[in-house]
C-alpha positions, 0 to 999 in steps of 0.5 A: 477559570472553568473555561480555561480548564475545559480548554486545557482538557480539550487540547490534552484530548487532541494531543493524546489523539494525535499521538495515538495516531502516530506509527513508529518503524524499526528505525524509530521514524515516526509517521502521522496517519490519515483515514481516507474512507475506510482505509488508514494510510501513513501520511509519509513515504516509508524511510526505514532501512531495516526489515521488520525483524531487524535485518538490515536492507542493503543500501546500494549506491552504484548504478550497475550493481543496482541494475543487476539485483534480484534481492532487496535493496534501498537507496536515498533519493539521488543518493542524498540522505538529507532528501530522504528525510523529506521524501522517504527512501526508494526500494526495489520490489524485492524488498516489497515482496520479502517475507520479513516485511518492511512496514511497521507491525499491523501495517502492510504494503497495499495491493493493487486492489487496495490502491484501486479502492483508494482511487475510486473513493477519491473519484477515480483516476482522472481526479484522484491524483490532485486530491492526493498531492500536497498543495503549492510548489514548496516540493512540487514543481509548477504547475502542480495541476489540480493539487488540493490534498483534500484527502490528507494523503500529502503526496510528495514528488520523490522521483524514482530510481530506474531499473538501470540504477540511474536517477535521471537529471536533478530536475526530475525531483519535484515532478513525479512519484511512483509507489509500489503495490504488493501485486506482481504482474502475473500476466507477464510471462517472465514474472519480472514486473510488478504494479505501481501507481504514478503521479505527476506535477502536470496533471490531476490524474493518477495511473497504474503501470507494470514496471520491472522489479529493479526500479526504485519506487516509494512505499506507503503503508496501509493499516491492517483491518482487524479481521484481514487475512494475516499477511503470512497466510499462504506465505502472503500470497492471498489477500481478503478484504473488506471483512466485515463486508456489505455487498462485495469482497475482494480476494487477491491470489497473487501466484496461486493457481486453481483456487476454489472458494466456498462460503458456508453458513453456520449450519454447514450449507454451502451458499456460494462457490466459484473458481478464482483466478490468480489475480483480483477476484471481485465477489458479490455477496449482496444476496447473503443474509447478514451474519457469520460465514466460513469462507473456505479456500482450497488449492492443490497445496492445501486448504484455508478457512476464514470467518467472514462477517456479512453486515 
């Protein structure tokens, strides 16, 4: 009898933990989550048809209309809602960059650097793709090279919608997937490109590329860290992570130019400073002693301060 009660208690604990790890979007879609390294990801592609504040995201079916968009839109995979139940929906980058946000509260669309941290943790671009992909050929077409899903990420081959609005031929479904990052390509002079990560059924690789913002790609959401810079700081144009940190921090300035960083200790001494570029900045803080610091970011448009914890 005691063993039975103990078993029921353990099952109840497991059930509670599983429920605690689920996340719900505005539409009521429920997603499981998975921890990979220090990051927590959704285990499914996003399906929402609304921004976080409840505003609807326009659904665009006609190819020519999709191709000429400069505002946010989504579509079902091959314009078939039943497929989106499995593979999630496809969004252009204007949705990704919208200040109304599409990820659930306390979640965000990862930057290119945050994707890079995931890929690095899984062994690098040459092998990480296999560790992300769902195994077997239920959804992926053969040969589904290198698929182990040992990360628990459970990547599915949702295909994509091209910048011309087309989906390609039906056989593309099952062969690849692409996920948007929140990072625009600031090196491209027209600012009409953004970065994505691409995975296919014929390799264990995963690679990033710069794509036109009219493309329709999948979205995975990443959980905010407790002390991460709020998404609305500088209108979402700055990311700082990890925090707390041990050896390195990353500061991403997606559009801000001429940004200066200074780090002050608790007695007001500047212990570290440097100029930042409008991309990804890796900053070595290994020389700092453990403790609390103030990180100050200054641009021609203003100043922002953030507590930084060195562990």
